[in-house]
Structures are given as C-alpha cells and as structure tokens.
C-alpha positions in Angstrom: -85.4 52.3 208.7 -83.5 50.5 211.4 -81.6 47.7 209.7 -80.8 46.0 213.1 -84.2 44.4 213.2 -84.2 40.6 213.2 -86.9 38.0 213.3 -87.0 35.8 216.5 -88.9 32.7 215.3 -89.0 31.1 218.8 -90.7 34.1 220.4 -92.7 35.0 217.3 -91.6 38.6 217.1 -89.4 41.0 215.2 -86.9 42.7 217.6 -84.1 45.2 217.7 -81.4 45.3 220.4 -79.9 48.7 221.3 -77.5 48.9 224.2 -79.1 46.7 226.8 -82.7 47.3 225.7 -85.0 45.4 223.3 -87.8 46.8 221.2 -90.1 44.3 219.5 -93.3 43.6 217.6 -95.1 40.3 218.4 -97.1 38.3 215.9 -99.2 35.2 215.4 -98.9 33.4 212.1 -102.1 31.9 210.9 -103.3 30.2 207.7 -102.5 32.8 205.0 -102.3 35.8 207.3 -100.3 37.3 210.1 -101.7 39.1 213.1 -99.4 41.8 214.6 -100.4 41.7 218.3 -98.2 44.2 220.1 -95.5 46.7 219.5 -93.3 47.4 222.5 -90.6 50.1 222.7 -88.9 50.6 226.0 -89.0 54.2 227.4 -85.3 54.6 227.0 -85.6 53.9 223.2 -88.7 56.0 222.7 -88.9 59.0 220.4 -86.5 57.6 217.9 -89.0 56.1 215.4 -88.2 52.5 216.5 -91.9 51.5 216.7 -92.5 52.8 213.2 -89.4 50.9 211.9 -90.6 47.7 213.5 -94.1 48.1 211.9 -92.6 48.9 208.5 -90.3 45.8 208.8 -93.3 43.6 209.7 -95.4 44.9 206.9 -92.5 44.4 204.4 -92.2 40.8 205.8 -95.9 40.2 205.1 -95.7 41.5 201.6 -92.6 39.5 200.7 -94.1 36.3 202.1 -97.5 36.9 200.4 -99.3 37.2 203.8 -102.4 39.2 204.4 -102.3 41.3 207.7 -105.0 41.2 210.4 -103.5 43.5 213.1 -104.8 43.7 216.6 -102.1 46.1 217.7 -103.5 49.6 217.6 -100.2 51.1 216.5 -100.1 48.8 213.5 -103.7 49.6 212.6 -103.0 53.4 212.8 -99.9 53.0 210.6 -101.9 51.1 207.9 -104.7 53.7 208.0 -102.3 56.6 207.6 -100.3 54.9 204.8 -102.3 53.8 201.8 -99.4 51.8 200.4 -100.1 49.2 203.1 -103.8 48.9 202.9 -103.8 46.2 200.2 -102.2 43.9 202.8 -105.3 44.0 205.1 -107.4 40.9 205.4 -110.8 41.5 203.8 -113.7 40.7 206.1 
C-alpha cells in the first residue's frame, strides 16, 4: 500500500502527491458514517494500483474511527463487494 497518502481535512479527501500529480479520494463525513464520493487518479499515475491504495486507506480510516461506510463512488462499492473483509463497514439500510 502507498504510504504517502495523507488526509486533507480542508478539502475532505485523502490524497497522494507523486511528482507533480495528485491522486485522491473525496469524502463527506456524516453522523456516524462516511460517504466516499469520488476516487480520482490522473492518467499519468494510472495502472500502479493507486486507486486501490486510496480506497484501502479510506476503509482503514473508517474502521479505526468506528465509522460505517456508505459509498457513492462506484470504485469503492466494487472494492467492498470483492473483498468480504470490508463488508462489515457498510451502512445497513
């Protein structure tokens, strides 16, 4: 996992800076849950697993902070569906 990921509280996102490019995952923090809204990886950083690293970081953040996850980002949804270890984080309807 990419250890250069940092939380940017002001922009409400987790981000990683590589060379002059930034990959990030945005979120909205709500009462008891977090919504991961978008995962953005610039073309020049694509194919390196950066999007997956950002999602793993965000899901670990949710777990450590006792937050349920209600993702609207399709990439986050797909990752949770593929990895049972994260499914307990989902907000129950």
